C-alpha positions as CSV (number, residue, x, y, z in Angstrom):
1,M,-18.8,-59.6,-37.7
2,R,-18.8,-61.1,-41.1
3,K,-22.3,-62.5,-40.6
4,V,-23.5,-59.1,-39.3
5,L,-22.1,-57.4,-42.5
6,V,-23.9,-59.9,-44.7
7,I,-27.2,-59.1,-43.0
8,V,-26.4,-55.4,-43.2
9,R,-25.8,-55.6,-47.0
10,H,-28.9,-57.7,-47.5
11,E,-31.2,-55.4,-45.6
12,F,-29.7,-52.3,-47.2
13,S,-29.9,-53.5,-50.8
14,R,-33.3,-55.1,-50.4
15,R,-34.9,-52.0,-49.0
16,V,-33.1,-49.4,-51.2
17,R,-34.3,-51.2,-54.3
18,S,-37.9,-51.3,-53.2
19,R,-40.5,-49.1,-54.8
20,G,-41.6,-47.6,-51.5
21,F,-38.1,-46.3,-50.8
22,V,-37.9,-44.6,-54.1
23,L,-41.3,-43.0,-53.8
24,A,-40.7,-41.9,-50.2
25,T,-37.3,-40.5,-51.1
26,L,-38.6,-38.4,-54.0
27,L,-42.0,-37.4,-52.5
28,G,-40.7,-36.7,-48.9
29,P,-38.9,-33.4,-49.6
30,T,-41.8,-32.3,-51.9
31,A,-44.3,-32.8,-49.2
32,L,-42.1,-31.2,-46.6
33,L,-41.5,-28.1,-48.8
34,G,-45.2,-27.9,-49.5
35,L,-46.0,-27.9,-45.8
36,M,-43.3,-25.2,-45.3
37,V,-44.6,-23.0,-48.1
38,L,-48.2,-23.4,-46.8
39,S,-47.2,-22.5,-43.3
40,I,-45.2,-19.5,-44.5
41,V,-48.2,-18.3,-46.7
42,L,-50.6,-18.7,-43.8
43,S,-48.2,-16.9,-41.4
44,V,-47.8,-14.0,-43.8
45,R,-51.5,-13.8,-44.4
46,S,-52.2,-13.8,-40.6
47,M,-49.5,-11.1,-40.0
48,E,-50.8,-8.8,-42.8
49,P,-53.9,-6.8,-41.9
50,L,-56.6,-6.1,-44.5
51,D,-56.1,-3.5,-47.1
52,T,-58.4,-1.1,-45.3
53,T,-59.8,-2.2,-41.9
54,A,-62.8,-0.2,-40.7
55,V,-62.7,-0.1,-36.9
56,A,-65.1,1.6,-34.6
57,V,-63.6,3.0,-31.4
58,I,-65.5,3.3,-28.1
59,D,-63.3,5.7,-26.2
60,E,-64.0,5.7,-22.5
61,T,-60.9,7.8,-21.8
62,D,-62.2,10.7,-23.9
63,V,-58.6,11.5,-25.0
64,L,-57.1,8.6,-26.9
65,F,-59.3,8.6,-30.0
66,S,-58.0,12.0,-31.2
67,R,-54.4,10.8,-30.8
68,L,-55.2,7.6,-32.7
69,Q,-56.6,9.7,-35.5
70,M,-53.3,11.7,-35.6
71,E,-51.4,8.4,-36.2
72,G,-54.0,7.2,-38.8
73,D,-52.9,5.7,-42.1
74,E,-54.4,3.9,-45.1
75,V,-54.6,0.6,-43.2
76,L,-56.9,1.6,-40.4
77,S,-60.1,3.6,-40.9
78,L,-61.2,4.7,-37.4
79,M,-64.6,6.0,-36.4
80,L,-65.9,7.1,-33.0
81,Y,-69.0,5.3,-31.6
82,D,-70.7,6.2,-28.4
83,A,-72.5,2.9,-27.6
84,E,-71.1,-0.6,-27.8
85,E,-74.4,-2.0,-28.9
86,D,-74.4,0.2,-32.0
87,A,-70.8,-0.9,-32.8
88,R,-71.7,-4.6,-32.3
89,T,-74.7,-4.3,-34.6
90,A,-72.6,-2.7,-37.3
91,V,-70.1,-5.5,-37.0
92,V,-72.7,-8.2,-37.3
93,E,-74.3,-6.5,-40.3
94,G,-70.9,-6.2,-42.0
95,L,-70.8,-2.4,-42.0
96,I,-67.5,-2.4,-40.2
97,D,-64.8,-5.0,-39.6
98,G,-64.7,-4.7,-35.8
99,Y,-64.8,-2.4,-32.8
100,L,-62.2,-1.4,-30.2
101,I,-63.0,-0.6,-26.6
102,L,-60.6,1.7,-24.8
103,P,-61.4,1.5,-21.1
104,A,-60.5,4.4,-18.8
105,G,-58.0,2.3,-16.9
106,V,-55.9,1.8,-20.0
107,L,-54.2,5.1,-19.4
108,M,-52.6,3.9,-16.1
109,G,-52.1,0.3,-17.3
110,E,-54.9,-1.0,-15.1
111,K,-57.0,-2.5,-18.0
112,R,-56.3,-3.7,-21.5
113,P,-58.2,-2.7,-24.7
114,Q,-60.4,-5.3,-26.4
115,Y,-61.1,-5.7,-30.1
116,F,-64.3,-7.4,-31.2
117,S,-64.9,-8.9,-34.7
118,T,-66.7,-11.7,-36.4
119,E,-63.5,-13.4,-37.7
120,G,-61.0,-12.4,-35.1
121,A,-57.9,-10.3,-35.5
122,G,-54.9,-11.6,-37.4
123,L,-51.4,-11.2,-35.8
124,G,-50.7,-8.2,-38.1
125,L,-53.9,-6.3,-37.1
126,Q,-53.5,-7.2,-33.5
127,D,-49.9,-5.9,-33.4
128,L,-50.9,-2.8,-35.4
129,L,-53.7,-1.9,-32.9
130,S,-51.5,-2.6,-30.0
131,D,-48.8,-0.3,-31.3
132,R,-51.2,2.4,-32.1
133,V,-52.9,2.3,-28.7
134,S,-49.6,2.0,-26.8
135,S,-48.2,5.0,-28.7
136,A,-51.3,7.1,-28.0
137,V,-51.2,6.2,-24.3
138,R,-47.5,7.0,-24.1
139,A,-47.9,10.3,-25.8
140,H,-50.8,11.3,-23.5
141,R,-48.8,10.4,-20.4
142,F,-45.8,12.3,-21.7
143,D,-47.9,15.4,-22.2
144,T,-49.5,15.0,-18.8
145,A,-46.1,14.7,-17.1
146,G,-44.7,17.6,-19.1
147,V,-41.9,15.5,-20.7
148,S,-39.8,17.4,-23.1
149,H,-39.2,16.4,-26.8
150,E,-35.6,15.6,-26.1
151,V,-36.4,13.2,-23.3
152,R,-39.0,11.5,-25.6
153,E,-36.4,10.9,-28.3
154,I,-34.0,9.5,-25.7
155,M,-36.6,7.0,-24.4
156,S,-37.4,5.9,-28.0
157,I,-33.9,4.8,-28.7
158,R,-33.4,1.1,-29.1
159,A,-29.9,-0.4,-29.3
160,S,-29.9,-3.8,-30.9
161,V,-27.0,-6.2,-30.3
162,D,-25.4,-7.8,-33.4
163,P,-23.9,-11.2,-32.5
164,V,-20.5,-12.1,-34.0
165,R,-19.2,-15.6,-33.9
166,L,-15.4,-16.1,-33.3
167,S,-13.5,-19.0,-34.7
168,T,-10.0,-20.0,-35.8
169,E,-10.9,-18.8,-39.3
170,G,-11.9,-15.3,-38.1
171,E,-15.2,-13.6,-37.5
172,S,-18.6,-14.4,-39.0
173,E,-22.2,-13.6,-38.4
174,G,-23.3,-15.1,-35.1
175,S,-27.1,-15.1,-35.6
176,S,-28.5,-18.0,-33.7
177,F,-31.7,-18.3,-35.8
178,G,-30.0,-20.7,-38.3
179,Y,-28.7,-22.9,-35.5
180,L,-32.1,-22.8,-33.7
181,A,-33.8,-23.9,-36.9
182,L,-31.1,-26.6,-37.4
183,G,-31.7,-27.9,-33.9
184,Y,-35.5,-28.2,-34.5
185,V,-34.9,-29.9,-37.9
186,M,-32.4,-32.5,-36.4
187,G,-34.7,-33.1,-33.5
188,F,-37.6,-33.7,-35.9
189,L,-35.5,-36.1,-37.9
190,I,-34.7,-38.1,-34.7
191,Y,-38.4,-38.2,-33.9
192,L,-39.1,-39.3,-37.4
193,T,-36.5,-42.0,-37.0
194,M,-38.2,-43.4,-34.0
195,V,-41.6,-43.5,-35.7
196,I,-40.6,-44.8,-39.2
197,Y,-37.3,-46.7,-39.2
198,G,-37.8,-48.4,-35.8
199,N,-41.1,-49.6,-37.1
200,V,-39.3,-50.9,-40.3
201,V,-37.0,-53.0,-38.2
202,M,-39.9,-54.4,-36.2
203,Q,-42.0,-55.2,-39.3
204,G,-39.0,-57.0,-40.8
205,V,-38.5,-59.1,-37.7
206,L,-42.3,-59.9,-37.5
207,E,-42.4,-60.8,-41.2
208,E,-39.6,-63.2,-41.0
209,K,-41.1,-64.7,-37.8
210,S,-44.4,-65.2,-39.4
211,N,-42.8,-66.8,-42.5
212,R,-40.6,-69.0,-40.2
213,V,-37.6,-67.6,-42.0
214,V,-36.2,-66.5,-38.7
215,E,-35.9,-70.2,-37.6
216,I,-33.5,-70.8,-40.5
217,L,-31.6,-67.6,-39.7
218,V,-31.1,-68.3,-36.0
219,S,-29.6,-71.7,-36.9
220,S,-26.7,-69.8,-38.6
221,V,-26.4,-66.6,-36.6
222,R,-27.1,-65.5,-33.1
223,P,-30.1,-63.4,-32.3
224,F,-27.9,-60.4,-31.4
225,E,-26.1,-60.6,-34.7
226,L,-29.4,-60.8,-36.5
227,L,-30.8,-57.8,-34.7
228,M,-27.6,-55.8,-35.0
229,G,-27.5,-56.5,-38.8
230,K,-31.0,-55.4,-39.2
231,V,-30.5,-52.2,-37.2
232,L,-27.4,-51.3,-39.1
233,G,-28.9,-52.2,-42.4
234,V,-32.0,-50.1,-41.8
235,G,-29.9,-47.4,-40.3
236,A,-27.7,-47.2,-43.4
237,M,-30.9,-47.1,-45.5
238,G,-32.2,-44.3,-43.4
239,L,-29.0,-42.3,-43.5
240,C,-29.0,-42.7,-47.3
241,Q,-32.5,-41.5,-47.5
242,L,-31.9,-38.5,-45.1
243,T,-28.7,-37.6,-47.1
244,I,-30.7,-37.4,-50.3
245,W,-33.4,-35.4,-48.5
246,I,-30.9,-33.0,-47.1
247,M,-29.2,-32.5,-50.4
248,M,-32.6,-31.8,-52.1
249,L,-33.6,-29.4,-49.4
250,V,-30.3,-27.5,-49.5
251,M,-30.6,-27.2,-53.3
252,G,-34.2,-26.1,-52.9
253,S,-33.2,-23.5,-50.2
254,V,-30.5,-22.1,-52.5
255,V,-32.9,-21.8,-55.4
256,A,-35.5,-20.2,-53.1
257,A,-32.9,-17.7,-51.8
258,L,-31.9,-16.8,-55.3
259,V,-35.5,-16.3,-56.3
260,A,-36.1,-14.2,-53.2
261,G,-33.1,-12.1,-54.0
262,M,-34.5,-11.4,-57.5
263,V,-38.1,-10.8,-56.3
264,I,-37.5,-8.7,-53.2
265,D,-37.2,-5.0,-53.8
266,P,-33.8,-3.7,-52.6
267,A,-35.5,-0.6,-51.2
268,A,-37.4,-2.8,-48.7
269,V,-34.2,-3.8,-47.0
270,G,-32.6,-0.3,-47.1
271,L,-30.5,-0.8,-50.2
272,P,-30.3,1.3,-53.4
273,S,-32.2,0.1,-56.5
274,T,-28.9,-0.9,-58.2
275,A,-28.0,-3.5,-55.5
276,D,-27.5,-7.0,-56.8
277,D,-29.0,-10.3,-55.5
278,A,-26.1,-11.1,-53.3
279,A,-26.3,-7.8,-51.5
280,V,-30.1,-8.3,-50.9
281,L,-29.4,-11.8,-49.5
282,E,-26.7,-10.4,-47.3
283,A,-29.1,-7.7,-46.0
284,L,-31.7,-10.3,-45.2
285,S,-29.0,-12.3,-43.3
286,V,-29.7,-15.4,-45.4
287,S,-26.9,-17.9,-44.6
288,L,-26.6,-21.6,-43.8
289,P,-25.1,-22.6,-40.5
290,T,-21.9,-24.6,-40.7
291,L,-21.9,-28.2,-39.4
292,G,-19.0,-29.5,-37.5
293,S,-17.8,-33.1,-37.7
294,T,-18.6,-33.7,-34.1
295,L,-22.2,-32.7,-34.6
296,L,-22.6,-35.1,-37.6
297,V,-21.0,-38.0,-35.7
298,L,-23.3,-37.5,-32.7
299,F,-26.3,-37.3,-35.0
300,V,-25.4,-40.6,-36.6
301,V,-24.9,-42.2,-33.2
302,Y,-28.2,-41.0,-31.9
303,F,-29.8,-42.0,-35.2
304,L,-28.7,-45.6,-34.9
305,G,-29.3,-45.7,-31.2
306,I,-32.9,-44.5,-31.5
307,I,-33.6,-47.1,-34.1
308,Y,-32.4,-49.8,-31.8
309,V,-34.3,-48.5,-28.8
310,S,-37.5,-47.9,-30.7
311,D,-37.3,-51.4,-32.2
312,Q,-37.0,-52.8,-28.6
313,L,-40.0,-50.8,-27.6
314,Y,-42.1,-51.9,-30.6
315,T,-41.1,-55.5,-30.0
316,V,-42.1,-55.4,-26.3
317,R,-45.4,-53.7,-27.2
318,H,-46.3,-56.4,-29.8
């Protein structure tokens, strides 16, 4: 075991002091945060419709267009067209953003509406059109069936379930979103481990083999001790790097949450204008999931195990 520890200390100190380790440790979270910010910005842009979207409606039902106009707002500018060819020409020439076809079978759920445009519909516009058409179809069928206003209100009620997590310390918010995100992050880290750190062990072995240093090493230690020392040394380096990354990401998340609490209007989350940042964050359900000791131990075991397995796979492949 003493020889293994010597190899572990050598591998850890040599790699931690390298310029590549320092650059990767500092630039890794920056690149990850940049990708996260970019994905959030693109998602928000795709979910938000245009300021004013001009949509031509070809109503084959002869009843839905009037109901759509009753629910109109500043986001959608609806206009009735008789022929699809005229609407298509207007879209191509840039006179309108797109056109919506409401087939007659949409009233009975037999067909689905179609939206045509040159750039496609973002998620926000698609959801908005779906909600408007669904509401119009529902209202028409209610009127046709003679459903009273009281029954309509009853059918519109939605009861959401608030999860509560029980523990020995009491009750806490039981939202699974944080744990779901944590599972994805830890799974990604394990995948990153297989790609990066397993390759680091393999490159180290191949480098020493090409320089014939391994012939000197195996004269003093057994191959198992050499490989175990390298795996544990690179694993310790990887855990050190991941710990720094996690600390930087946690600090960045805390700062981002504080900035969001200062930027977001309290009225947008149903709070009075005098609400402080903590109340806004609580209304947004911003909280970090707690990590148990068992989860951390299992992650370290999987971390080191995946380095060893991936090193064996790389070695066999080469």
